[in-house]
C-alpha positions as CSV (number, residue, x, y, z in Angstrom):
1,X,91.9,94.0,146.7
2,X,93.4,96.8,148.8
3,X,91.5,95.6,151.9
4,X,92.5,91.9,151.7
5,X,94.4,92.2,154.9
6,X,91.8,94.1,156.8
7,X,90.2,92.7,159.9
8,X,86.9,94.5,159.2
9,X,85.2,96.0,156.2
10,X,84.3,99.8,156.4
11,X,80.6,100.2,157.0
12,X,80.2,102.0,153.6
13,X,81.1,98.8,151.7
14,X,78.1,97.1,150.3
15,X,79.8,94.8,147.8
16,X,82.9,94.1,145.9
17,X,84.1,94.5,142.3
18,X,87.2,92.4,141.9
19,X,90.0,92.6,139.4
20,X,90.5,89.1,138.0
21,X,94.3,89.8,137.6
22,X,94.5,89.6,141.3
23,X,96.3,86.3,142.2
24,X,94.2,83.4,143.4
25,X,91.0,85.4,142.8
26,X,88.6,82.9,144.4
27,X,90.7,82.6,147.5
28,X,90.8,86.4,147.8
29,X,87.0,86.4,147.7
30,X,86.7,84.0,150.6
31,X,89.3,85.9,152.7
32,X,87.2,89.0,152.2
33,X,84.1,87.2,153.3
34,X,85.8,85.6,156.3
35,X,87.6,88.6,157.7
36,X,84.6,90.9,157.4
37,X,82.6,88.3,159.4
38,X,79.9,88.3,156.7
39,X,78.1,85.1,155.7
40,X,79.3,84.5,152.2
41,X,75.9,85.0,150.5
42,X,75.5,88.4,152.1
43,X,78.6,89.9,150.6
44,X,77.8,90.8,147.0
45,X,80.6,90.4,144.4
46,X,80.7,90.6,140.6
47,X,83.3,88.2,139.4
48,X,83.3,84.5,140.5
49,X,81.2,82.0,142.4
50,X,82.4,80.6,145.8
51,X,83.6,77.0,145.5
52,X,83.1,74.2,148.1
53,X,86.7,74.6,149.3
54,X,86.1,78.2,150.2
55,X,82.8,77.4,152.0
56,X,84.7,74.9,154.2
57,X,87.2,77.7,154.9
58,X,84.7,79.9,156.6
59,X,84.6,77.5,159.5
60,X,88.3,78.3,160.3
61,X,89.1,80.0,163.5
62,X,89.0,83.8,163.3
63,X,92.4,85.3,162.9
64,X,94.1,82.0,162.0
65,X,97.4,83.0,160.3
66,X,97.4,79.8,158.4
67,X,94.1,80.5,156.7
68,X,95.5,81.7,153.4
69,X,98.0,78.9,153.3
70,X,95.3,76.4,154.1
71,X,93.2,77.6,151.2
72,X,96.2,77.1,148.9
73,X,97.1,73.7,150.4
74,X,96.1,71.8,147.2
75,X,98.3,73.4,144.5
76,X,97.3,70.7,142.0
77,X,93.7,71.8,142.2
78,X,94.6,75.5,142.1
79,X,96.7,75.1,139.0
80,X,94.0,73.3,137.0
81,X,92.6,76.6,135.6
82,X,94.4,79.6,134.3
83,X,92.5,82.9,134.2
84,X,93.2,85.9,131.9
85,X,95.1,88.8,133.4
86,X,93.4,91.6,131.5
87,X,90.1,91.8,133.3
88,X,88.1,90.0,130.7
89,X,84.9,88.1,131.7
90,X,82.5,85.7,130.1
91,X,79.0,86.3,129.0
92,X,77.7,85.9,132.6
93,X,80.3,88.3,134.0
94,X,82.6,85.7,135.6
95,X,86.4,85.5,135.1
96,X,87.3,83.6,132.0
97,X,89.4,80.5,131.7
98,X,92.1,80.9,129.1
99,X,91.9,77.3,127.8
100,X,88.2,77.5,127.2
101,X,87.7,80.9,125.7
102,X,89.1,83.5,123.3
103,X,92.2,83.3,121.1
104,X,91.8,81.5,117.7
105,X,89.0,79.4,119.2
106,X,86.7,82.4,119.2
107,X,88.1,84.3,116.2
108,X,86.6,82.2,113.3
109,X,83.1,83.5,114.3
110,X,84.3,87.1,114.4
111,X,86.3,86.7,111.1
112,X,83.2,85.0,109.5
113,X,81.0,87.9,110.7
114,X,83.5,90.5,109.2
115,X,83.8,88.6,105.9
116,X,80.1,88.4,105.3
117,X,79.4,92.0,106.5
118,X,82.2,93.4,104.3
119,X,80.7,91.4,101.4
120,X,77.4,93.1,102.1
121,X,78.9,96.6,102.3
122,X,81.2,96.3,99.3
123,X,78.3,94.7,97.4
124,X,76.6,98.1,97.7
125,X,79.5,100.5,97.6
126,X,81.7,99.1,94.8
127,X,79.2,99.7,92.0
128,X,77.2,102.5,93.7
129,X,78.6,105.1,91.3
130,X,77.3,103.1,88.4
131,X,73.8,102.8,89.9
132,X,73.7,106.6,90.4
133,X,74.8,107.4,86.9
134,X,72.9,104.7,85.0
135,X,69.7,104.3,87.1
136,X,69.3,107.6,89.0
137,X,70.9,109.5,86.0
138,X,73.4,111.6,88.1
139,X,76.3,113.3,86.3
140,X,79.8,112.2,86.9
141,X,80.7,114.8,89.5
142,X,77.4,114.6,91.3
143,X,77.6,110.8,91.5
144,X,81.1,110.9,92.8
145,X,80.1,113.5,95.4
146,X,77.1,111.4,96.5
147,X,79.2,108.3,96.8
148,X,82.0,110.0,98.8
149,X,79.5,111.8,101.0
150,X,77.8,108.5,101.8
151,X,81.0,106.7,102.4
152,X,82.2,109.5,104.6
153,X,79.1,109.1,106.7
154,X,79.7,105.4,106.9
155,X,83.1,106.3,108.6
156,X,81.7,109.1,110.7
157,X,79.0,107.2,112.4
158,X,81.5,104.9,114.2
159,X,81.7,107.7,116.8
160,X,78.2,106.7,117.9
161,X,79.0,103.0,118.2
162,X,82.3,103.7,120.0
163,X,80.8,105.9,122.7
164,X,77.9,103.5,123.3
165,X,80.4,100.5,123.4
166,X,83.0,102.1,125.7
167,X,80.5,103.8,128.0
168,X,77.3,101.8,128.3
169,X,76.7,98.7,126.2
170,X,80.0,97.0,125.7
171,X,81.3,95.9,122.3
172,X,79.1,92.8,122.0
173,X,75.7,94.4,122.5
174,X,76.7,97.4,120.3
175,X,77.6,95.0,117.5
176,X,74.3,93.1,118.0
177,X,72.1,96.3,118.0
178,X,73.7,98.1,115.0
179,X,73.8,94.9,112.9
180,X,70.0,94.8,113.2
181,X,69.8,98.4,111.9
182,X,72.2,97.5,109.1
183,X,70.1,94.5,108.0
184,X,67.0,96.7,107.9
185,X,68.8,99.3,105.7
186,X,69.9,96.6,103.3
187,X,66.4,95.3,103.0
188,X,65.0,98.8,102.3
189,X,67.7,99.3,99.6
190,X,66.8,96.0,98.0
191,X,63.2,97.0,97.9
192,X,64.1,100.3,96.2
193,X,65.7,98.3,93.4
194,X,63.0,95.6,93.2
195,X,59.6,97.1,93.6
196,X,58.4,98.7,90.3
197,X,56.9,101.8,91.9
198,X,60.2,102.4,93.8
199,X,62.5,101.9,90.8
200,X,63.7,104.9,88.8
201,X,62.4,105.1,85.1
202,X,64.7,103.9,82.3
203,X,66.2,106.2,79.7
204,X,64.5,106.4,76.4
205,X,67.2,107.2,73.9
206,X,69.1,110.3,75.1
207,X,66.2,111.3,77.4
208,X,66.6,110.2,81.0
209,X,63.7,111.2,83.2
210,X,64.6,112.1,86.8
211,X,63.7,109.7,89.7
212,X,60.6,110.8,91.7
213,X,61.0,112.2,95.3
214,X,59.6,109.0,96.7
215,X,62.1,106.9,94.8
216,X,65.0,109.1,96.0
217,X,63.7,109.1,99.6
218,X,63.4,105.3,99.8
219,X,66.8,104.8,98.1
220,X,68.7,107.2,100.3
221,X,66.8,106.1,103.5
222,X,68.1,102.5,102.9
223,X,71.5,103.9,102.1
224,X,71.9,106.0,105.2
225,X,70.4,103.3,107.5
226,X,73.3,101.1,106.2
227,X,75.7,104.0,107.0
228,X,74.4,104.1,110.6
229,X,74.5,100.3,111.0
230,X,77.9,99.7,109.5
231,X,79.3,102.7,111.4
232,X,77.9,101.4,114.7
233,X,79.7,98.1,114.4
234,X,83.0,99.2,112.6
235,X,84.9,100.4,115.7
236,X,83.7,97.4,117.8
237,X,84.4,94.3,115.6
238,X,88.2,94.7,115.3
239,X,88.5,95.7,119.0
240,X,86.2,92.9,120.1
241,X,88.4,90.4,118.1
242,X,91.6,91.8,119.7
243,X,89.9,91.5,123.1
244,X,90.1,87.7,122.6
245,X,93.8,87.9,123.3
246,X,95.2,88.5,126.8
247,X,97.4,91.6,126.7
248,X,99.3,90.4,129.7
249,X,100.3,87.2,128.0
250,X,103.3,87.7,125.7
251,X,102.3,84.7,123.5
252,X,98.8,86.0,123.1
253,X,100.1,89.5,122.4
254,X,102.0,88.2,119.3
255,X,98.9,86.3,118.2
256,X,96.9,89.5,118.4
257,X,99.3,91.1,115.9
258,X,98.5,88.3,113.5
259,X,94.8,88.6,114.2
260,X,94.8,92.1,112.7
261,X,96.4,90.8,109.5
262,X,93.9,88.0,109.1
263,X,91.0,90.4,110.1
264,X,91.9,92.6,107.1
265,X,92.4,89.4,105.0
266,X,88.8,88.4,105.8
267,X,87.6,91.9,104.9
268,X,89.1,91.5,101.5
269,X,87.7,88.0,100.9
270,X,84.3,89.6,101.2
271,X,85.3,92.4,99.0
272,X,86.7,90.0,96.4
273,X,83.4,88.3,96.0
274,X,81.6,91.7,95.8
275,X,83.9,93.3,93.3
276,X,83.8,90.3,90.9
277,X,80.7,88.2,91.2
278,X,78.2,90.8,92.6
279,X,79.3,93.5,90.2
280,X,78.7,91.1,87.4
281,X,75.2,90.2,88.8
282,X,74.3,93.9,89.1
283,X,75.4,94.7,85.6
284,X,73.9,91.6,83.9
285,X,71.1,90.2,86.1
286,X,69.6,93.3,87.6
287,X,70.0,95.5,90.7
288,X,67.3,93.8,92.7
289,X,69.2,90.6,92.8
290,X,72.5,92.5,93.0
291,X,71.4,94.2,96.2
292,X,69.4,91.2,97.5
293,X,72.4,88.8,97.7
294,X,74.4,91.2,100.0
295,X,71.3,91.5,102.2
296,X,71.3,87.7,102.6
297,X,75.0,87.8,103.5
298,X,74.4,90.5,106.1
299,X,71.9,88.0,107.7
300,X,74.7,85.3,107.7
301,X,77.1,87.8,109.3
302,X,74.7,88.3,112.3
303,X,74.2,84.5,112.7
304,X,78.0,83.9,112.6
305,X,78.5,86.6,115.3
306,X,75.9,85.1,117.7
307,X,77.1,81.6,117.2
308,X,80.4,82.2,119.0
309,X,78.9,83.9,122.1
310,X,79.9,81.1,124.5
311,X,83.6,81.3,123.5
312,X,84.0,85.1,123.6
313,X,85.9,87.1,126.2
314,X,84.2,90.4,127.1
315,X,85.6,93.6,128.4
316,X,83.2,95.6,130.6
317,X,82.4,99.2,129.6
318,X,84.5,101.7,131.6
319,X,82.2,104.7,131.6
320,X,82.0,107.5,129.1
321,X,85.5,108.4,127.7
322,X,84.2,111.7,126.5
323,X,83.1,112.5,130.1
324,X,86.5,111.6,131.5
325,X,88.2,113.8,129.0
326,X,85.9,116.7,129.9
327,X,86.6,116.1,133.6
328,X,90.4,116.4,133.0
329,X,89.9,119.6,131.0
330,X,87.6,121.1,133.7
331,X,89.9,120.1,136.6
332,X,92.9,121.6,134.7
333,X,91.1,124.9,134.1
334,X,90.0,125.1,137.7
335,X,93.6,124.8,138.8
336,X,95.3,126.8,136.1
337,X,97.4,128.7,138.6
338,X,98.2,125.7,140.7
339,X,101.9,124.6,141.0
340,X,102.5,121.1,139.6
341,X,104.9,119.2,141.8
342,X,108.2,118.0,140.2
343,X,107.8,114.6,141.9
344,X,105.1,112.8,140.0
345,X,104.4,110.5,142.9
346,X,102.7,113.5,144.6
347,X,100.0,113.6,141.9
348,X,96.7,111.9,142.8
349,X,96.4,108.2,141.9
350,X,94.8,105.2,143.6
351,X,97.3,103.0,145.5
352,X,98.4,99.4,144.7
353,X,98.1,99.7,140.9
354,X,94.3,99.9,141.1
355,X,92.6,101.9,138.3
356,X,89.5,104.0,139.0
357,X,88.3,103.2,135.5
358,X,86.7,99.8,135.1
359,X,88.3,97.6,132.5
360,X,91.5,99.7,132.5
361,X,95.0,99.3,133.9
362,X,96.8,102.2,135.5
363,X,99.0,104.3,133.2
364,X,102.4,105.5,134.2
365,X,103.0,109.3,134.4
366,X,104.7,110.9,131.4
367,X,106.5,114.3,131.4
368,X,104.9,115.6,128.2
369,X,101.9,118.1,128.4
370,X,102.6,118.8,132.0
371,X,100.0,121.5,132.0
372,X,97.4,118.7,132.1
373,X,99.0,117.4,135.3
374,X,97.2,120.2,137.1
375,X,94.0,118.0,137.0
376,X,95.8,115.4,139.2
377,X,97.5,118.0,141.5
378,X,96.2,118.0,145.1
379,X,95.7,121.5,146.4
380,X,95.0,122.7,149.9
381,X,91.4,123.4,148.8
382,X,91.0,119.8,147.6
383,X,92.1,118.5,151.0
384,X,89.9,121.0,152.9
385,X,86.8,120.2,150.8
386,X,87.6,116.5,150.5
387,X,87.4,116.6,146.7
388,X,89.0,113.3,146.1
389,X,85.6,111.7,145.1
390,X,84.8,114.5,142.7
391,X,86.6,113.8,139.3
392,X,85.6,117.2,138.1
393,X,88.0,118.7,140.7
394,X,90.6,115.9,141.2
395,X,91.5,113.4,138.5
396,X,93.8,110.4,138.7
397,X,97.1,110.2,136.9
398,X,95.6,107.5,134.7
399,X,92.7,109.7,133.7
400,X,95.1,112.5,132.8
401,X,97.3,110.2,130.8
402,X,94.3,109.1,128.8
403,X,93.9,112.6,127.5
404,X,97.7,112.9,126.9
405,X,97.6,109.8,124.8
406,X,94.8,111.2,122.6
407,X,96.7,114.5,122.2
408,X,99.9,112.6,121.2
409,X,98.0,110.4,118.7
410,X,96.3,113.4,117.0
411,X,99.1,114.4,114.6
412,X,99.6,110.8,113.4
413,X,95.8,110.5,113.1
414,X,95.6,113.6,111.0
415,X,98.2,112.5,108.5
416,X,96.1,109.4,107.5
417,X,93.3,111.6,106.1
418,X,95.0,112.3,102.8
419,X,95.7,108.6,102.4
420,X,92.0,107.9,102.8
421,X,91.3,110.5,100.1
422,X,93.5,108.5,97.8
423,X,91.8,105.2,98.8
424,X,88.4,106.8,98.0
425,X,89.4,107.2,94.3
426,X,88.9,103.4,93.8
427,X,85.2,103.7,94.0
428,X,84.9,107.0,92.2
429,X,87.5,108.3,89.7
430,X,89.1,104.9,89.0
431,X,85.7,103.6,88.0
432,X,84.9,106.6,85.9
433,X,88.3,106.3,84.2
434,X,87.5,102.7,83.5
435,X,84.3,103.7,81.8
436,X,86.3,105.3,79.0
437,X,88.7,102.4,78.5
438,X,88.1,99.4,76.4
439,X,86.3,96.8,78.6
440,X,86.3,93.9,76.2
441,X,88.5,90.8,76.3
442,X,87.4,88.7,73.4
443,X,83.7,88.4,73.8
444,X,83.7,89.1,77.5
445,X,83.0,92.6,78.8
446,X,84.5,93.6,82.1
447,X,82.4,96.0,84.3
448,X,84.7,98.9,85.3
449,X,83.9,98.5,89.0
450,X,85.2,94.9,88.8
451,X,88.7,96.1,88.4
452,X,88.7,96.7,92.2
453,X,89.1,92.9,92.4
454,X,92.8,93.5,91.8
455,X,93.0,95.7,94.8
456,X,91.5,92.8,96.8
457,X,93.8,90.3,95.2
458,X,96.7,92.5,96.1
459,X,95.7,92.5,99.7
460,X,95.1,88.8,99.8
461,X,98.6,88.3,98.3
462,X,100.3,90.8,100.6
463,X,98.8,89.8,103.9
464,X,100.4,86.3,104.1
465,X,103.6,87.6,102.5
466,X,103.8,90.3,105.2
467,X,102.9,87.9,108.1
468,X,105.0,84.9,107.0
469,X,108.0,86.5,105.2
470,X,108.5,90.2,105.8
471,X,107.9,90.1,109.5
472,X,110.4,87.3,110.3
473,X,113.0,89.0,108.1
474,X,112.4,92.4,109.6
475,X,112.5,90.9,113.1
476,X,116.1,89.9,112.6
477,X,117.1,93.5,111.8
478,X,114.9,95.5,114.2
479,X,114.6,93.1,117.1
480,X,110.9,93.9,117.4
481,X,108.5,91.0,118.0
482,X,106.3,92.3,115.1
483,X,109.1,93.1,112.7
484,X,108.1,96.7,112.0
485,X,106.6,99.1,114.4
486,X,103.0,100.3,113.6
487,X,104.4,103.7,112.6
488,X,107.0,102.2,110.3
489,X,104.4,100.0,108.7
490,X,102.1,103.0,108.1
491,X,104.9,105.1,106.6
492,X,105.7,102.4,104.0
493,X,102.0,102.4,102.9
494,X,102.0,106.2,102.5
495,X,104.9,105.9,100.1
496,X,103.1,103.2,98.0
497,X,100.0,105.4,97.8
498,X,102.0,108.1,96.1
499,X,103.1,105.5,93.5
500,X,99.4,104.5,93.0
501,X,98.3,108.0,92.2
502,X,101.3,108.5,89.9
503,X,100.4,105.2,88.0
504,X,96.8,106.4,87.5
505,X,98.0,109.8,86.2
506,X,100.5,108.1,83.7
507,X,97.7,105.9,82.4
508,X,95.4,108.8,81.9
509,X,98.1,110.7,80.0
510,X,98.3,107.7,77.7
511,X,94.5,107.4,77.4
512,X,94.1,111.1,76.4
513,X,96.9,110.8,73.8
514,X,95.1,107.8,72.2
515,X,91.8,109.8,72.3
516,X,93.4,112.7,70.4
517,X,95.0,110.3,67.9
518,X,91.7,108.5,67.2
519,X,89.8,111.8,67.0
520,X,87.5,110.8,70.0
521,X,88.0,114.0,72.0
522,X,84.5,115.3,71.2
523,X,82.9,111.8,71.7
524,X,82.0,110.4,75.1
525,X,83.1,106.8,74.2
526,X,85.8,104.4,75.4
527,X,89.2,104.8,73.7
528,X,90.9,101.7,72.2
529,X,93.1,101.1,75.3
530,X,92.4,98.0,77.4
531,X,90.9,98.5,80.9
532,X,93.4,96.0,82.2
533,X,96.0,98.8,82.2
534,X,94.3,99.9,85.4
535,X,95.6,96.8,87.2
536,X,98.9,98.4,88.4
537,X,97.1,101.3,90.2
538,X,94.6,99.0,91.9
539,X,97.4,96.6,92.9
540,X,99.5,99.5,94.4
541,X,96.5,100.8,96.4
542,X,96.0,97.2,97.8
543,X,99.6,97.0,98.8
544,X,99.4,100.4,100.5
545,X,96.3,99.2,102.5
546,X,98.1,96.2,103.9
547,X,100.8,98.6,105.3
548,X,98.8,101.7,106.2
549,X,95.3,100.5,107.2
550,X,96.4,97.4,109.1
551,X,99.2,99.4,110.7
552,X,96.6,102.0,111.8
553,X,94.3,99.3,113.2
554,X,97.2,98.0,115.4
555,X,98.4,101.5,116.3
556,X,95.0,102.8,117.4
557,X,94.2,99.6,119.4
558,X,97.6,99.2,121.1
559,X,98.3,102.8,121.9
560,X,94.9,103.6,123.1
561,X,93.9,103.5,126.8
562,X,92.3,100.2,127.7
563,X,88.8,101.8,128.3
564,X,89.0,103.9,125.1
565,X,89.7,101.3,122.5
566,X,86.4,101.5,120.7
567,X,86.7,105.3,120.7
568,X,90.2,105.2,119.3
569,X,89.2,102.7,116.6
570,X,86.4,105.0,115.7
571,X,88.8,107.9,115.4
572,X,90.9,105.8,113.0
573,X,87.8,105.1,111.0
574,X,86.9,108.8,111.0
575,X,90.0,109.5,109.0
576,X,88.4,107.5,106.2
577,X,85.2,109.7,106.5
578,X,87.3,112.8,106.4
579,X,89.3,111.4,103.5
580,X,86.0,110.9,101.6
581,X,84.9,114.4,102.5
582,X,88.3,115.8,101.5
583,X,88.0,114.0,98.2
584,X,84.5,115.5,97.7
585,X,85.9,119.0,98.6
586,X,88.8,118.6,96.2
587,X,86.4,117.5,93.4
588,X,84.2,120.5,94.1
589,X,87.1,123.0,94.1
590,X,88.6,121.4,90.9
591,X,85.2,121.7,89.2
592,X,84.8,125.3,90.3
593,X,88.3,126.5,89.3
594,X,88.8,124.5,86.1
595,X,85.4,125.2,84.5
596,X,85.6,129.0,84.7
597,X,85.5,130.9,81.4
598,X,83.4,128.2,79.7
599,X,86.2,125.6,79.8
600,X,85.2,121.9,80.1
601,X,87.4,121.5,83.2
602,X,89.5,118.6,84.4
603,X,86.5,116.3,85.1
604,X,83.7,116.9,82.6
605,X,81.0,114.4,81.8
606,X,83.0,113.6,78.6
607,X,86.4,112.6,80.1
608,X,88.0,112.5,76.7
609,X,88.0,116.3,76.7
610,X,89.1,116.6,80.3
611,X,92.3,116.4,82.2
612,X,91.8,113.7,84.8
613,X,95.5,113.2,84.9
614,X,96.0,116.6,86.5
615,X,93.6,115.5,89.3
616,X,95.6,112.4,89.9
617,X,98.9,114.4,89.9
618,X,97.3,116.8,92.4
619,X,96.5,113.9,94.8
620,X,100.1,112.5,94.3
621,X,101.5,115.8,95.3
622,X,99.3,116.2,98.3
623,X,100.3,112.6,99.3
624,X,104.0,113.4,99.1
625,X,103.6,116.5,101.3
626,X,101.5,114.5,103.7
627,X,104.3,111.9,103.9
628,X,106.8,114.5,104.9
629,X,104.6,115.7,107.7
630,X,103.9,112.1,108.8
631,X,107.7,111.4,109.2
632,X,108.0,114.5,111.5
633,X,105.0,113.4,113.6
634,X,106.0,109.8,113.8
635,X,109.5,110.7,115.0
636,X,108.1,112.8,117.8
637,X,105.5,110.2,119.0
638,X,105.9,108.6,122.5
639,X,104.3,105.3,123.2
640,X,102.0,104.8,126.1
641,X,103.2,103.0,129.3
642,X,100.8,100.8,131.2
643,X,101.7,100.3,134.9
């Protein structure tokens, strides 16, 4: 691109990697070939084939000033196709035509994949605490810890998928590989609940024999293969879907905002089926079938994903983001005593808006964290030793800005951990609370885990309301194309999460009062209070998800550097892992401090003699303090600026 006007190509050039955002890309290829006096086939390039018009152009007289004009002489033909401006390519590595690829044309396959995959995941996770207590005979605290630890791992393994996607495989092949691992794990888990020798023994009266080491091994092997598989694809699917929209096109940029809403909507369609139908199957028809159906849907998810291959837009991996971060740190430490010039134009950057990182646009210099600018400062020693090709000594401004963005995002990232701890209660303490409420409606018995259906219903209701009603109204007042900024949206969700924990605490106070009145404190039985009173707390958690989780999806995609999007999506998912670990840690500390002196504690096996309400109030208080910290962090955050 920079040598388009050159009369000869430097002898070190053996081929070209061309940016498809360059105007009239194919013409540029032919000018390169012509001016370098190379026969076209002998000049390798990675983007587009040479058309017949260009082959005719190579017969033009050398140095003809009308050459470029002649190649553009037929504007009608040149305007027939419109290419994306964000560097995306098709499956074969060629520039993609907007009209034929991406956008909502490709998204149904991605949304279908996500819906089926989430159905499979929630088909396991929603009722897992019940399986652990009823089949593996774990106690309440132990089962809750096992579930939160596993769920935490599911949201920690995305780091593996993100690094492989951004650095080596790209998002498409990362999804394909880890989906296969996921399916294997689902199959192993189904076998553990179907094959007699792998199934735990049933209780005989009050005696519940422990599962054998083999049964534990097979069960947890399947469970943690699922954790690896789901973690590997999690940071890639939402980013891959967003890649179908050209960031340089304002219309597609707005559509991308809607994509995140409907992406989360599809997640909850899968979760709705899991939390209602599949939970009923597991409780009434058996766990073999209850785990087998999600396995089938995981297979359908893989089929849906591959079916859209010809319509997808692909972003090439830009090299290891972890390596680039380490290079900036190393170069900064090497030059710790170097003087950073006041004029940012004196810092090292490639000319003409070209980025040294494949798949990434240049980033404008920012004045924050100027200590890191030492990595892009050119010293006399750098000039003397010609260190410009050594990124461990001299980094570009774009590379430095990547690290600055990560540092600026960190405080916002950290404040979402407590929210994830609140969210984790739906699959643990909410379910255990439901077990000691009256589950009957007439002759029908509601499984406690099925109440999470109302969380899903809440999301399904709130997504179209947000997209179709709240955003247009907010747009009139804020002037923002998306109505609310991502940070405003996340803050609203954090407030709603405080209300959710408060609602759970109030219900538990009422439940304990009824238990005392009915003299059920010493009995581990449900109290005569309908389980449907849990609906408000589930509904509030669902509303908070629409604001906080979807806002975080947008925030970590839009604010991340182009070549770090899978990594930043993984970092957002890691907050869910840390939230689960935080929940497990709080449970452990609560059990330790509240059971001293022979007391039953807040969360005993018999919740009628516990104080689960205090646990919910504790989370509500932590959420309130977390919100105050979030407001401070959000006000100080500076958005990235792409050149």
